[in-house]
C-alpha positions as CSV (number, residue, x, y, z in Angstrom):
1,M,-1.5,-11.9,4.0
2,S,0.4,-9.3,5.9
3,G,4.1,-10.0,5.9
4,P,6.7,-8.3,8.0
5,A,6.6,-4.5,8.0
6,P,8.8,-3.0,5.3
7,S,11.8,-1.3,6.7
8,P,12.3,2.3,5.9
9,A,14.4,3.0,2.8
10,P,17.9,4.1,3.5
11,D,18.5,7.8,3.1
12,T,20.0,8.0,-0.3
13,A,19.3,11.7,-0.7
14,A,22.0,14.3,-0.1
15,P,22.1,15.6,3.5
16,A,19.8,18.6,4.0
17,K,21.5,22.0,4.0
18,D,21.5,24.0,7.2
19,R,18.7,26.5,6.7
20,R,19.2,28.4,10.0
21,P,20.8,31.4,8.2
22,L,17.9,31.6,5.8
23,I,15.4,31.4,8.6
24,L,17.2,34.1,10.5
25,L,17.2,36.3,7.5
26,A,13.5,35.8,7.0
27,W,12.8,36.7,10.6
28,L,14.9,39.8,10.3
29,W,13.2,40.7,7.1
30,V,9.9,40.8,9.0
31,A,11.0,41.8,12.5
32,A,13.1,44.9,11.5
33,P,10.3,46.8,9.8
34,L,7.8,45.7,12.5
35,A,10.1,47.0,15.2
36,Y,10.6,50.3,13.4
37,G,6.8,50.6,12.9
38,L,6.1,49.9,16.5
39,Y,8.7,52.5,17.5
40,E,7.2,55.1,15.3
41,L,3.7,54.2,16.6
42,F,4.7,54.7,20.3
43,Q,6.5,57.9,19.5
44,K,3.3,59.3,17.9
45,V,1.1,57.9,20.7
46,A,3.3,59.7,23.2
47,K,2.9,63.0,21.3
48,L,-0.8,62.5,21.0
49,F,-1.4,62.0,24.8
50,N,1.3,64.3,26.1
51,G,0.6,67.2,23.9
């Protein structure tokens, strides 16, 4: 009933592109405004508690 396990098909698709630049851009797209927002927050907190 069960024969030999089928071997995986050879990779006939084109090699995947290197997506590291896109991933880096996505992280910067999120991290830059977040860092700016945190900077502004700490500036305002310092003013609030230091008068």
